[in-house]
N, CA and C of each residue as an Amber inpcrd file, in Angstrom:
protein
   747
   0.8410000  -1.1980000   0.0000000   0.0000000   0.0000000   0.0000000
   0.8770000   1.2490000   0.0000000   0.5410000   2.2590000  -0.8260000
   1.3300000   3.4850000  -0.8480000   1.3240000   4.1770000   0.5140000
   2.3070000   5.0390000   0.7080000   2.3670000   5.7920000   1.9630000
   1.1110000   6.6220000   2.1310000   0.6750000   6.7460000   3.3700000
  -0.5500000   7.4900000   3.6560000  -0.2200000   8.9680000   3.8160000
  -0.7380000   9.8300000   2.9460000  -0.4560000  11.2670000   3.1010000
  -1.2340000  11.8470000   4.2790000  -0.6940000  12.8960000   4.8630000
  -1.3960000  13.6020000   5.9310000  -2.5270000  14.4390000   5.3260000
  -3.5620000  14.7330000   6.1060000  -4.6120000  15.6400000   5.6340000
  -4.0270000  16.9920000   5.2240000  -4.6340000  17.6160000   4.2420000
  -4.1380000  18.8990000   3.7420000  -4.7760000  20.0960000   4.4340000
  -5.7450000  19.8250000   5.2980000  -6.3220000  20.9130000   6.0800000
  -6.7090000  20.3950000   7.4570000  -6.7310000  21.2930000   8.4090000
  -7.0940000  20.9120000   9.7770000  -8.5960000  20.7060000   9.8820000
  -8.9820000  19.8420000  10.8150000 -10.4020000  19.6650000  11.0860000
 -10.9030000  20.8800000  11.8500000 -12.2050000  21.1460000  11.8180000
 -12.7470000  22.2690000  12.6030000 -12.4120000  22.1070000  14.0860000
 -12.3120000  23.2130000  14.7760000 -11.9250000  23.1860000  16.1890000
 -12.8560000  22.2930000  17.0110000 -14.1470000  22.3580000  16.7580000
 -15.0960000  21.5510000  17.5320000 -14.7990000  20.0610000  17.3710000
 -14.5000000  19.6540000  16.1420000 -14.1970000  18.2470000  15.9180000
 -12.8750000  17.8610000  16.5850000 -11.8940000  18.7550000  16.5040000
 -10.6060000  18.4850000  17.1380000 -10.7740000  18.2890000  18.6410000
 -11.6070000  19.1100000  19.2490000 -11.8430000  18.9950000  20.6870000
 -12.5360000  17.6780000  21.0190000 -13.4370000  17.2390000  20.1600000
 -14.1150000  15.9620000  20.3780000 -13.1240000  14.7990000  20.2470000
 -12.2310000  14.8770000  19.2710000 -11.2100000  13.8350000  19.1110000
 -10.3520000  13.7360000  20.3730000  -9.8970000  14.8650000  20.8600000
  -9.0370000  14.8710000  22.0460000  -9.7830000  14.3870000  23.2810000
 -11.0510000  14.7360000  23.3890000 -11.8470000  14.2890000  24.5330000
 -11.9800000  12.7580000  24.5250000 -12.1560000  12.1800000  23.3400000
 -12.2580000  10.7210000  23.2370000 -10.9340000  10.0690000  23.6160000
  -9.8180000  10.6470000  23.1730000  -8.5150000  10.0880000  23.5300000
  -8.2850000  10.1820000  25.0350000  -8.7170000  11.2740000  25.6310000
  -8.5800000  11.4170000  27.0870000  -9.3690000  10.3300000  27.8130000
 -10.5600000  10.0240000  27.3230000 -11.3770000   8.9830000  27.9340000
 -10.7930000   7.5870000  27.6820000 -10.1700000   7.4200000  26.5310000
  -9.6220000   6.1170000  26.1480000  -8.3470000   5.7970000  26.9140000
  -7.5410000   6.8210000  27.1820000  -6.2400000   6.6200000  27.8450000
  -6.1460000   7.4880000  29.1100000  -7.0250000   7.2590000  30.0670000
  -7.0640000   8.1370000  31.2480000  -5.8520000   7.9980000  32.1620000
  -5.1610000   6.8850000  32.0750000  -4.0230000   6.6530000  32.9740000
  -2.7070000   6.5460000  32.2000000  -2.6570000   7.1280000  31.0260000
  -1.4490000   7.0480000  30.2050000  -0.2890000   7.7820000  30.8660000
   0.8380000   7.1100000  30.9550000   2.0440000   7.6980000  31.5490000
   3.2390000   7.3120000  30.6800000   4.3950000   7.8760000  30.9670000
   5.5830000   7.5310000  30.1970000   5.9210000   6.0470000  30.3350000
   6.4060000   5.4760000  29.2470000   6.8190000   4.0740000  29.2820000
   8.2380000   3.9180000  29.8090000   8.9740000   5.0070000  29.9050000
  10.3360000   4.9370000  30.4230000  10.3180000   4.6630000  31.9200000
  11.1920000   3.7890000  32.3600000  11.2740000   3.4490000  33.7790000
  12.3820000   4.2710000  34.4370000  12.0520000   4.9080000  35.5390000
  13.0070000   5.7810000  36.2230000  12.6150000   5.9010000  37.6870000
  13.5590000   6.3360000  38.5110000  13.2920000   6.4990000  39.9440000
  13.4600000   7.9310000  40.4220000  14.0310000   8.7630000  39.5970000
  14.2590000  10.1530000  39.9870000  14.4860000  10.9850000  38.7260000
  14.4880000  12.3110000  38.8370000  14.6540000  13.1510000  37.6480000
  15.9450000  12.9010000  36.8790000  17.0220000  12.5840000  37.5770000
  18.2860000  12.2950000  36.8980000  18.1410000  11.0850000  35.9870000
  17.5640000  10.0160000  36.4810000  17.3920000   8.8110000  35.6680000
  16.4580000   9.0820000  34.4860000  15.4200000   9.8780000  34.7110000
  14.5150000  10.2010000  33.6070000  15.2470000  10.9970000  32.5370000
  16.0110000  11.9840000  32.9410000  16.7570000  12.7950000  31.9860000
  17.6570000  11.9290000  31.1150000  18.4320000  11.0610000  31.7340000
  19.3450000  10.2080000  30.9760000  18.5680000   9.2520000  30.0740000
  17.4740000   8.7030000  30.5780000  16.6710000   7.7750000  29.7770000
  16.0980000   8.4600000  28.5430000  15.6520000   9.6960000  28.6950000
  15.0850000  10.4090000  27.5480000  16.1670000  10.6940000  26.5120000
  17.3520000  11.0670000  26.9490000  18.4530000  11.2810000  26.0040000
  18.7590000   9.9840000  25.2530000  18.7580000   8.8690000  25.9540000
  19.0350000   7.5770000  25.3100000  17.9320000   7.1540000  24.3490000
  16.7230000   7.6700000  24.5460000  15.5900000   7.2280000  23.7290000
  15.5840000   7.8240000  22.3300000  16.5260000   8.7030000  22.0190000
  16.5950000   9.2690000  20.6680000  16.7720000   8.1530000  19.6440000
  15.8150000   8.0530000  18.6950000  15.8400000   7.0340000  17.6540000
  16.0120000   5.6310000  18.2370000  15.3660000   5.3950000  19.3560000
  15.4210000   4.0970000  20.0320000  14.1010000   3.9020000  20.7600000
  13.6520000   2.6650000  20.8930000  12.3920000   2.4170000  21.5820000
  12.5520000   2.5410000  23.0950000  11.4760000   2.9150000  23.7490000
  11.4940000   2.9830000  25.2050000  11.7730000   1.6110000  25.8090000
  11.2680000   0.5790000  25.1560000  11.4970000  -0.7810000  25.6600000
  12.9810000  -1.1090000  25.6880000  13.6910000  -0.7420000  24.6420000
  15.1300000  -1.0000000  24.6000000  15.8540000  -0.1720000  25.6500000
  15.4410000   1.0680000  25.8310000  16.0630000   1.9130000  26.8620000
  15.8550000   1.2860000  28.2380000  14.6490000   0.7820000  28.4860000
  14.3580000   0.1640000  29.7800000  15.1790000  -1.0980000  30.0280000
  15.6040000  -1.7500000  28.9570000  16.4600000  -2.9300000  29.1050000
  17.9050000  -2.5360000  29.3920000  18.2410000  -1.2940000  29.0570000
  19.6190000  -0.8200000  29.1630000  19.9090000  -0.0740000  30.4550000
  18.9690000   0.7410000  30.9030000  19.2400000   1.6340000  32.0360000
  19.4880000   0.9410000  33.3780000  18.9260000  -0.2270000  33.6810000
  19.2510000  -0.8350000  34.9790000  20.7530000  -1.0400000  35.1740000
  21.4340000  -1.5500000  34.1620000  22.8860000  -1.7540000  34.2750000
  23.6210000  -0.4280000  34.3290000  23.1470000   0.5440000  33.5580000
  23.7970000   1.8600000  33.5470000  23.7050000   2.5230000  34.9170000
  22.5060000   2.5120000  35.4990000  22.3300000   3.1960000  36.7810000
  22.8560000   2.3880000  37.9650000  23.0130000   1.0950000  37.7750000
  23.6440000   0.3000000  38.8260000  25.1100000   0.7080000  38.9740000
  25.7450000   1.0180000  37.8530000  27.1560000   1.4010000  37.8850000
  27.3450000   2.8950000  38.1150000  26.3860000   3.6910000  37.6060000
  26.4840000   5.1520000  37.7220000  25.1680000   5.7020000  38.2770000
  24.9340000   5.5520000  39.5700000  23.6330000   5.9150000  40.1480000
  23.4120000   7.4070000  40.3550000  24.4530000   8.2150000  40.2210000
  24.3350000   9.6510000  40.4730000  24.9990000  10.4400000  39.3550000
  24.6630000  11.7230000  39.2120000  25.3560000  12.5610000  38.2270000
  26.8650000  12.5860000  38.4640000  27.2640000  12.5860000  39.7260000
  28.6930000  12.6220000  40.0440000  29.4130000  11.3910000  39.5050000
  28.8000000  10.2240000  39.6620000  29.4060000   8.9880000  39.1710000
  29.4760000   8.9780000  37.6440000  28.3850000   9.3760000  37.0030000
  28.3590000   9.3540000  35.5400000  29.3040000  10.4070000  34.9620000
  29.4260000  11.5410000  35.6240000  30.2990000  12.6120000  35.1380000
  31.7550000  12.1670000  35.0640000  32.1360000  11.2390000  35.9230000
  33.5270000  10.7790000  35.9570000  33.7110000   9.4180000  35.2970000
  32.7090000   8.9810000  34.5520000  32.7460000   7.6490000  33.9360000
  33.7540000   7.5770000  32.8000000  34.2790000   6.3800000  32.5810000
  35.1140000   6.1010000  31.4210000  34.1870000   5.9180000  30.2190000
  34.3260000   6.7400000  29.1860000  33.4130000   6.6490000  28.0440000
  33.3090000   5.2520000  27.4390000  34.4030000   4.5310000  27.3640000
  34.3530000   3.2000000  26.7620000  33.4780000   2.2470000  27.5770000
  33.4630000   2.4170000  28.8930000  32.6060000   1.5820000  29.7360000
  31.1310000   1.9050000  29.5040000  30.8370000   3.1950000  29.3770000
  29.4550000   3.6120000  29.1230000  29.0090000   3.1420000  27.7460000
  29.8810000   3.2660000  26.7640000  29.5430000   2.8240000  25.4070000
  29.1650000   1.3510000  25.3900000  29.8920000   0.5510000  26.1220000
  29.6120000  -0.8810000  26.1500000  28.2200000  -1.1610000  26.7280000
  27.8350000  -0.3920000  27.7300000  26.5370000  -0.6160000  28.3750000
  25.3790000  -0.1820000  27.4880000  25.5250000   0.9620000  26.8160000
  24.3880000   1.5340000  26.0780000  24.4340000   1.2340000  24.5770000
  25.3440000   0.3910000  24.1470000  25.5400000   0.1590000  22.7120000
  24.2550000  -0.2320000  21.9960000  23.4090000  -1.0210000  22.6310000
  22.1950000  -1.5020000  21.9730000  21.1720000  -0.4010000  21.7220000
  21.3660000   0.7770000  22.3200000  20.4330000   1.8890000  22.1180000
  20.6770000   2.6250000  20.8050000  21.7730000   2.3050000  20.1190000
  22.0690000   2.9700000  18.8660000  22.7490000   4.3170000  19.0740000
  23.5500000   4.7350000  18.0860000  24.2750000   6.0000000  18.1610000
  24.9720000   6.1420000  19.5100000  25.5570000   5.0400000  19.9590000
  26.0240000   4.9670000  21.3390000  27.2090000   5.8740000  21.6340000
  28.0190000   6.1710000  20.6340000  29.1560000   7.0610000  20.9010000
  28.6790000   8.4830000  21.1840000  27.7810000   8.9750000  20.3490000
  27.2430000  10.3170000  20.5710000  26.4440000  10.3750000  21.8660000
  25.6530000   9.3310000  22.1380000  24.8540000   9.3270000  23.3610000
  25.7420000   9.2500000  24.5950000  26.8160000   8.4910000  24.5090000
  27.7620000   8.4300000  25.6260000  28.3470000   9.8130000  25.8980000
  28.7670000  10.4640000  24.8460000  29.3290000  11.8100000  24.9840000
  28.3130000  12.7550000  25.6220000  27.0590000  12.6680000  25.1730000
  26.0270000  13.5750000  25.6710000  25.6570000  13.3180000  27.1280000
  25.4780000  12.0360000  27.5080000  25.0230000  11.8040000  28.8840000
  26.1320000  12.0870000  29.8970000  27.3890000  11.8370000  29.5190000
  28.4840000  12.1830000  30.4230000  28.5960000  13.6980000  30.5480000
  28.4860000  14.4050000  29.4140000  28.5530000  15.8700000  29.4500000
  27.3630000  16.4610000  30.2000000  26.1730000  15.8630000  30.0280000
  24.9980000  16.3510000  30.7580000  25.1830000  16.1620000  32.2620000
  25.7340000  15.0140000  32.6550000  25.9970000  14.7590000  34.0770000
  27.0020000  15.7700000  34.6280000  28.0320000  16.0740000  33.8490000
  29.0010000  17.0830000  34.2750000  28.3340000  18.4410000  34.4340000
  27.4310000  18.7750000  33.5250000  26.6990000  20.0270000  33.6350000
  25.8620000  20.0940000  34.8940000  25.2270000  18.9790000  35.2480000
  24.4300000  18.9420000  36.4780000  25.3120000  19.1650000  37.6990000
  26.4710000  18.5390000  37.7090000  27.3790000  18.6410000  38.8570000
  27.9760000  20.0340000  38.9570000  28.4400000  20.5530000  37.8260000
  29.1740000  21.8140000  37.8500000  28.2790000  23.0470000  37.9570000
  27.0570000  22.9640000  37.4280000  26.2100000  24.1630000  37.3770000
  24.9680000  24.0910000  38.2590000  24.5860000  22.8670000  38.6660000
  23.3070000  22.7310000  39.3690000  23.4080000  21.8980000  40.6430000
  24.6030000  21.7660000  41.1780000  24.7620000  21.0330000  42.4230000
  24.3450000  19.5890000  42.3550000  24.3930000  18.9960000  41.1640000
  24.0150000  17.5970000  41.0200000  22.5250000  17.3570000  40.9150000
  21.7400000  18.4280000  40.8220000  20.2880000  18.3040000  40.7230000
  19.8230000  18.6550000  39.3140000  18.7530000  18.0170000  38.8790000
  18.1660000  18.3260000  37.5720000  17.3220000  19.5830000  37.7130000
  17.5980000  20.6180000  36.9220000  16.8160000  21.8600000  37.0330000
  15.4050000  21.7010000  36.4830000  14.5000000  22.5340000  36.9490000
  13.1210000  22.4970000  36.4840000  12.8770000  23.4500000  35.3180000
  13.7380000  24.4450000  35.1500000  13.5200000  25.4900000  34.1670000
  13.9760000  25.0460000  32.7780000  13.1910000  25.4070000  31.7750000
  13.4880000  25.0120000  30.4000000  14.8580000  25.4900000  29.9390000
  15.1640000  26.7680000  30.1610000  16.4240000  27.3130000  29.6780000
  17.6150000  26.5580000  30.2550000  17.5450000  26.2240000  31.5270000
  18.6470000  25.5050000  32.1580000  18.7250000  24.0670000  31.6730000
  17.5780000  23.4440000  31.4640000  17.5790000  22.0790000  30.9220000
  18.1780000  22.0550000  29.5200000  17.7720000  22.9920000  28.6890000
  18.2330000  22.9940000  27.3050000  19.6990000  23.3940000  27.1810000
  20.2840000  23.8890000  28.2470000  21.7180000  24.2000000  28.2080000
  22.5710000  22.9400000  28.4070000  21.9400000  21.8410000  28.8130000
  22.6610000  20.5870000  29.0320000  22.9050000  19.8630000  27.7090000
  24.0070000  19.1520000  27.6270000  24.3400000  18.3960000  26.4210000
  23.2560000  17.3640000  26.1080000  22.8750000  17.2770000  24.8370000
  21.9040000  16.2830000  24.4200000  20.4650000  16.6220000  24.7350000
  20.2160000  17.8190000  25.2680000  18.8600000  18.1980000  25.6720000
  18.3400000  19.3250000  24.7850000  17.3160000  19.0290000  24.0020000
  16.6220000  20.0270000  23.2100000  15.2420000  20.2550000  23.7770000
  14.3940000  20.8980000  23.0150000  13.0670000  21.2580000  23.5210000
  12.2300000  20.0300000  23.8710000  12.2790000  19.0050000  23.0270000
  11.4640000  17.8170000  23.2870000  11.8690000  17.1370000  24.5890000
  13.1710000  16.9340000  24.7810000  13.6540000  16.2970000  26.0050000
  13.3370000  17.1380000  27.2210000  13.5290000  18.4510000  27.1070000
  13.2070000  19.3470000  28.2160000  11.7240000  19.2650000  28.5620000
  10.8750000  19.2110000  27.5490000   9.4310000  19.1190000  27.7980000
   9.0690000  17.8380000  28.5340000   9.7050000  16.7280000  28.1470000
   9.4200000  15.4630000  28.8280000   9.8240000  15.5470000  30.2940000
  11.0200000  16.0300000  30.5600000  11.4950000  16.1150000  31.9440000
  10.6190000  17.0660000  32.7580000  10.2920000  18.2140000  32.1880000
   9.4570000  19.1780000  32.9060000   8.0840000  18.6040000  33.2350000
   7.4710000  17.9340000  32.2540000   6.1050000  17.4490000  32.4560000
   6.0370000  16.1910000  33.3070000   6.9840000  15.2780000  33.1040000
   6.9330000  13.9860000  33.8000000   7.5710000  14.0630000  35.1850000
   8.7590000  14.6520000  35.2610000   9.4680000  14.6770000  36.5420000
   8.9360000  15.7480000  37.4840000   8.4880000  16.8810000  36.9140000
   8.1250000  18.0130000  37.7560000   6.6700000  18.4660000  37.6020000
   5.8790000  17.7250000  36.8220000   4.4550000  18.0260000  36.6330000
   4.2150000  19.4500000  36.1400000   5.1400000  19.9510000  35.3320000
   4.9900000  21.2810000  34.7590000   4.1270000  21.2080000  33.5000000
   3.5460000  22.3430000  33.1270000   2.7410000  22.4110000  31.9140000
   3.6720000  22.4520000  30.7080000   3.8730000  21.3080000  30.0870000
   4.7360000  21.2050000  28.9170000   4.2040000  20.0880000  28.0340000
   4.4280000  20.2140000  26.7340000   3.8900000  19.2500000  25.7700000
   5.0060000  18.8580000  24.8160000   5.4660000  17.6260000  24.9290000
   6.5660000  17.1480000  24.0950000   6.0420000  16.5250000  22.8040000
   6.7290000  16.7830000  21.7160000   6.3490000  16.2220000  20.4170000
   7.4220000  15.2430000  19.9500000   7.0870000  13.9570000  19.9800000
   7.9760000  12.9400000  19.4220000   7.3670000  12.4380000  18.1160000
   7.8990000  11.3720000  17.5560000   7.4060000  10.9000000  16.2690000
   5.9510000  10.4400000  16.3260000   5.5470000   9.8300000  17.4360000
   4.1540000   9.4010000  17.5740000   3.2220000  10.6020000  17.6340000
   3.5630000  11.5730000  18.4510000   2.7260000  12.7650000  18.5980000
   2.6330000  13.5070000  17.2640000   3.7560000  13.6200000  16.5680000
   3.7770000  14.3090000  15.2750000   2.8460000  13.6140000  14.2880000
   2.9640000  12.2860000  14.1850000   2.1630000  11.5200000  13.2360000
   0.6700000  11.5530000  13.5810000   0.3370000  11.2740000  14.8260000
  -1.0660000  11.1900000  15.2200000  -1.7400000  12.5560000  15.1310000
  -1.0390000  13.5950000  15.5230000  -1.6170000  14.9420000  15.4490000
  -1.9610000  15.3110000  14.0110000  -1.1000000  14.9220000  13.0790000
  -1.3890000  15.1890000  11.6700000  -2.5400000  14.3340000  11.1710000
  -2.5190000  13.0570000  11.4830000  -3.5760000  12.1780000  10.9740000
  -4.9510000  12.5630000  11.4970000  -5.0030000  13.0860000  12.6950000
  -6.2840000  13.5260000  13.2660000  -6.7180000  14.8820000  12.7310000
  -5.8400000  15.5310000  11.9980000  -6.1830000  16.8530000  11.4630000
  -6.0700000  17.9580000  12.4860000  -5.2430000  17.7540000  13.5090000
  -5.0720000  18.7660000  14.5500000  -4.0590000  19.8290000  14.1450000
  -3.2400000  19.5270000  13.1590000  -2.1480000  20.4180000  12.7920000
  -1.7480000  20.2210000  11.3430000  -1.1350000  21.2580000  10.7900000
  -0.4610000  21.1700000   9.4930000   1.0100000  21.5070000   9.6660000
   1.4460000  21.5600000  10.9140000   2.8090000  21.9750000  11.2180000
   3.8570000  21.0810000  10.5810000   4.9060000  21.6990000  10.0970000
   5.9930000  20.9420000   9.4740000   7.1610000  20.7260000  10.4330000
   7.0960000  21.3220000  11.6120000   8.1440000  21.1460000  12.6240000
   7.4970000  20.7440000  13.9410000   8.2440000  20.0770000  14.8280000
   7.6960000  19.7350000  16.1460000   7.1850000  20.9630000  16.9000000
   7.8680000  22.0930000  16.7940000   7.4350000  23.3010000  17.5010000
   6.0740000  23.7690000  16.9950000   5.8480000  23.7160000  15.6790000
   4.5550000  24.1190000  15.1280000   3.4460000  23.1770000  15.5750000
   3.7490000  21.8740000  15.6140000   2.7610000  20.9030000  16.0990000
   2.4470000  21.1710000  17.5610000   3.4720000  21.4320000  18.3480000
   3.2790000  21.7450000  19.7610000   2.3550000  22.9450000  19.9330000
   2.5800000  23.9850000  19.1590000   1.7640000  25.1960000  19.2770000
   0.3190000  24.9380000  18.8740000   0.1070000  24.1420000  17.8090000
  -1.2570000  23.8540000  17.3580000  -2.0330000  23.0270000  18.3780000
  -1.3930000  21.9960000  18.9150000  -2.1020000  21.1150000  19.8420000
  -2.3390000  21.8020000  21.1890000  -1.3570000  22.5240000  21.6880000
  -1.5470000  23.1970000  22.9810000  -2.5910000  24.3070000  22.8970000
  -2.8690000  24.7900000  21.6900000  -3.9300000  25.7730000  21.5230000
  -5.3140000  25.1360000  21.6790000  -5.3640000  23.8060000  21.5990000
  -6.6340000  23.0800000  21.7110000  -6.8600000  22.5000000  23.1060000
  -5.7980000  22.3670000  23.8720000  -5.8580000  21.6680000  25.1560000
  -5.6290000  22.6610000  26.2980000  -6.4400000  22.6080000  27.3590000
  -6.1860000  23.4710000  28.5180000  -4.7760000  23.2450000  29.0500000
  -4.1340000  24.3040000  29.4950000  -2.7390000  24.2180000  29.9130000
  -2.5100000  23.1520000  30.9790000  -3.4710000  22.9810000  31.8740000
  -3.2810000  21.9980000  32.9390000  -3.3220000  20.5550000  32.4280000
  -3.7090000  20.3730000  31.1620000  -3.7570000  19.0280000  30.5890000
  -2.6670000  18.7800000  29.5520000  -1.7920000  19.7560000  29.3110000
  -0.7470000  19.5690000  28.3050000   0.0760000  18.3230000  28.5710000
   0.4830000  18.1390000  29.8110000   1.3810000  17.0140000  30.1220000
   0.6880000  15.6620000  29.9860000  -0.6380000  15.6600000  30.0430000
  -1.3750000  14.4100000  29.8490000  -1.6500000  14.1620000  28.3660000
  -1.9550000  15.2280000  27.6280000  -2.2740000  15.0990000  26.1990000
  -1.1210000  14.4720000  25.4280000   0.0790000  14.8060000  25.8130000
   1.2750000  14.2030000  25.2110000   1.1850000  12.6750000  25.2800000
   0.7760000  12.1450000  26.4180000   0.7050000  10.6880000  26.5980000
  -0.5040000  10.0850000  25.8950000  -1.6240000  10.8200000  25.7930000
  -2.7670000  10.3030000  25.0380000  -2.3430000  10.0100000  23.6020000
  -1.6650000  10.9680000  22.9990000  -1.2830000  10.8440000  21.5930000
  -0.2060000   9.7850000  21.3810000   0.7440000   9.7090000  22.3040000
   1.7900000   8.6870000  22.1920000   1.1850000   7.2860000  22.2720000
   0.3510000   7.0580000  23.2730000  -0.2130000   5.7160000  23.4510000
  -1.1160000   5.3520000  22.2790000  -1.8650000   6.3200000  21.7830000
  -2.7090000   6.0530000  20.6170000  -1.8500000   5.6990000  19.4100000
  -0.7230000   6.3740000  19.2700000   0.1790000   6.0800000  18.1690000
   0.7990000   4.7010000  18.2660000   1.0800000   4.2730000  19.4740000
   1.6870000   2.9570000  19.6590000   0.6770000   1.8270000  19.5040000
  -0.5370000   2.0370000  19.9590000  -1.5100000   0.9460000  19.9900000
  -2.4220000   0.8790000  18.7660000  -2.7900000   2.0490000  18.2180000
  -3.7870000   2.0870000  17.1480000  -3.2710000   2.7840000  15.8910000
  -2.8590000   4.0260000  16.0320000  -2.4850000   4.8510000  14.8740000
  -1.0250000   4.6200000  14.5190000  -0.7320000   3.3920000  14.1420000
   0.6440000   2.9640000  13.9380000   1.1900000   3.4210000  12.5840000
   2.5120000   3.4780000  12.5200000   3.1820000   3.7110000  11.2480000
   3.7480000   2.3710000  10.7870000   3.5820000   2.0490000   9.4800000
   2.9620000   2.8930000   8.4650000   1.4550000   2.7170000   8.3230000
   0.8810000   1.6800000   8.9330000  -0.5440000   1.3880000   8.7130000
  -1.3410000   1.4550000  10.0070000  -2.2380000   2.4250000  10.1320000
  -3.0590000   2.5280000  11.3430000  -4.1600000   1.4700000  11.3810000
  -4.5810000   1.1270000  12.5880000  -5.6530000   0.1410000  12.7630000
  -6.9780000   0.8900000  12.8880000  -7.4190000   1.4710000  11.7900000
  -8.5790000   2.3650000  11.8210000  -9.8580000   1.6830000  12.2960000
 -10.0050000   0.3990000  12.0030000 -11.2180000  -0.3050000  12.4110000
 -11.3410000  -0.3940000  13.9260000 -10.2150000  -0.2970000  14.6290000
 -10.2200000  -0.3750000  16.0900000 -10.1560000   0.9950000  16.7570000
 -10.1360000   2.0500000  15.9620000  -9.8760000   3.3920000  16.4820000
 -11.1290000   4.0350000  17.0740000 -11.0340000   4.5560000  18.2970000
 -12.2010000   5.1810000  18.9180000 -12.5870000   6.5240000  18.3020000
 -11.6960000   7.1190000  17.5080000 -12.0270000   8.3950000  16.8600000
 -12.1910000   8.2220000  15.3510000 -12.4180000   7.0070000  14.9200000
 -12.5110000   6.6920000  13.4950000 -13.5200000   7.5750000  12.7620000
 -14.6750000   7.8160000  13.3750000 -15.7350000   8.5560000  12.6860000
 -15.4380000  10.0440000  12.5800000 -14.5000000  10.5370000  13.3790000
 -14.1550000  11.9580000  13.3580000 -12.8760000  12.2300000  12.5800000
 -12.0270000  11.2460000  12.4860000 -10.6970000  11.3990000  11.9030000
 -10.7620000  11.5030000  10.3770000 -10.0210000  12.4250000   9.7790000
 -10.0240000  12.5550000   8.3130000  -9.1790000  11.5210000   7.5850000
  -8.3520000  10.7770000   8.2940000  -7.4100000   9.8790000   7.6300000
  -8.0480000   8.6260000   7.0190000  -9.0790000   7.9830000   7.6080000
  -9.6650000   6.8060000   6.9470000 -10.1030000   7.0730000   5.5170000
 -10.6680000   8.2490000   5.2550000 -11.0840000   8.5780000   3.8940000
  -9.8770000   8.7120000   2.9730000  -8.7850000   9.2580000   3.5140000
  -7.5550000   9.3970000   2.7230000  -6.9850000   8.0190000   2.4040000
  -7.0360000   7.1190000   3.3740000  -6.5480000   5.7570000   3.1490000
  -7.3590000   5.0700000   2.0600000  -8.6800000   5.2510000   2.1070000
  -9.5450000   4.6200000   1.1050000  -9.2060000   5.1250000  -0.2960000
  -8.9870000   6.4380000  -0.4190000  -8.6380000   6.9990000  -1.7260000
  -7.2580000   6.5240000  -2.1810000  -6.3300000   6.4580000  -1.2370000
  -4.9670000   6.0390000  -1.5760000  -4.9360000   4.5880000  -2.0380000
  -5.7250000   3.7400000  -1.3940000  -5.7500000   2.3190000  -1.7410000
  -6.3190000   2.0990000  -3.1440000  -7.2510000   2.9740000  -3.5550000
  -7.8830000   2.8250000  -4.8650000  -7.0520000   3.4280000  -5.9870000
  -6.1650000   4.3450000  -5.6360000  -5.3910000   5.0410000  -6.6670000
  -4.4310000   4.0770000  -7.3540000  -4.3470000   4.1350000  -8.6980000
  -3.4050000   3.2640000  -9.4150000  -1.9760000   3.6630000  -9.1090000
  -1.1240000   2.6970000  -8.9750000   0.2720000   2.9580000  -8.6760000
   1.0090000   3.3120000  -9.9640000   1.7940000   4.3860000  -9.8890000
   2.5390000   4.8230000 -11.0590000   3.9530000   4.2450000 -11.0180000
   4.4580000   3.7830000 -12.1550000   5.8440000   3.2820000 -12.1720000
   6.8180000   4.4160000 -11.9120000   7.8760000   4.1070000 -11.2190000
   8.8800000   5.1120000 -10.9050000   9.6410000   5.5060000 -12.1520000
   9.8020000   6.8110000 -12.3650000  10.5270000   7.2990000 -13.5220000
  12.0070000   6.9580000 -13.4300000  12.4910000   6.7940000 -12.2250000
  13.9030000   6.5090000 -12.0280000  14.2430000   5.0490000 -12.2870000
  13.2070000   4.2070000 -12.3090000  13.4740000   2.7860000 -12.5520000
  13.6800000   2.0290000 -11.2700000  13.4140000   0.7290000 -11.3180000
  13.4700000  -0.0900000 -10.1150000  14.8750000  -0.3400000  -9.6370000
  15.8720000  -0.1100000 -10.4870000  17.2410000  -0.4360000 -10.1030000
  17.9080000   0.6030000  -9.2330000  17.2550000   1.7340000  -9.0400000
  17.8600000   2.7970000  -8.2470000  17.6320000   2.5370000  -6.7750000
  18.6820000   2.5340000  -5.9970000  18.5700000   2.2740000  -4.5630000
  18.3100000   3.5670000  -3.8200000  17.4870000   3.4840000  -2.7840000
  17.2510000   4.6410000  -1.9400000  18.4530000   4.8780000  -1.0440000
  18.7230000   6.1310000  -0.7320000  19.8340000   6.4060000   0.1920000
  19.5180000   5.8620000   1.5620000  20.5720000   5.5160000   2.3050000
  20.3910000   4.9990000   3.6650000  19.7750000   6.0610000   4.5350000
  19.0510000   5.6490000   5.5410000  18.4520000   6.5750000   6.4990000
  19.5430000   7.2730000   7.2870000  19.1920000   8.3610000   7.9510000
  20.1490000   9.2270000   8.6330000  21.2570000   8.4740000   9.3500000
  22.4860000   8.8470000   9.0740000  23.6110000   8.1250000   9.6360000
  24.0700000   8.6780000  10.9650000  23.6170000   9.8470000  11.2760000
  24.0730000  10.4570000  12.5220000  22.8910000  10.8650000  13.3690000
  22.9920000  10.6350000  14.6750000  21.9450000  11.1000000  15.5950000
  22.1720000  12.5790000  15.8450000  21.1100000  13.3200000  15.9590000
  21.2350000  14.7320000  16.2980000  21.7180000  14.8740000  17.7260000
  22.5170000  15.8880000  17.9780000  23.0510000  16.0950000  19.3110000
  21.9560000  16.4890000  20.2720000  20.9960000  17.2690000  19.7660000
  19.9070000  17.7100000  20.6360000  18.5940000  17.3660000  19.9930000
  17.6160000  16.9590000  20.8010000  16.2890000  16.6360000  20.2920000
  15.3240000  17.7040000  20.7350000
């Protein structure tokens, strides 16, 4: 089946609010899948989750935190030892560099504590807006809305946004959700993306917002459309997917 295009226009605000209300009812207890015991562990886990599943991160962090339970311990770690532990998370050299540098930042600038403020979080190695939003909302219950690949995809398929960047998606969705629910809405969309609105093929027949969502109609049209032969020919190979992890998410 051809790739499913996103809707070309947003749904009316009333419909968007109904979609979000249904997701809230469907996933009332949705929380992060990352396992952690304190803000430091959450911060490191989120950095490791770049282009990696939460399940894989959860398999990796017990050994990491057993050896480096505090920012002070991780800040003084031998990079090769850390690389060996986190190798299965992918991009392990860059992630090793980032988590050790982030730990050093916590020790040198914040007394070994994870800051609550966005500006201070984003000053840490490996921490961009998305990671800062996760830490703020999950660890400190602050009003923040993180956009990962699931949130980006589901928000578009539901017609909540036409944003081409995570920041634009964040602005569109938070304009629909009361500020006190931002940190929960992030998890509604993530869980829906993992369980129902999957990439590349959503399970529309099982979707609680199927009747409101604009994507089932797009899927029906896409499935009926005749496939055009590639002008480049079948022998042309696609370039490999991104070879480098971004330093900040």
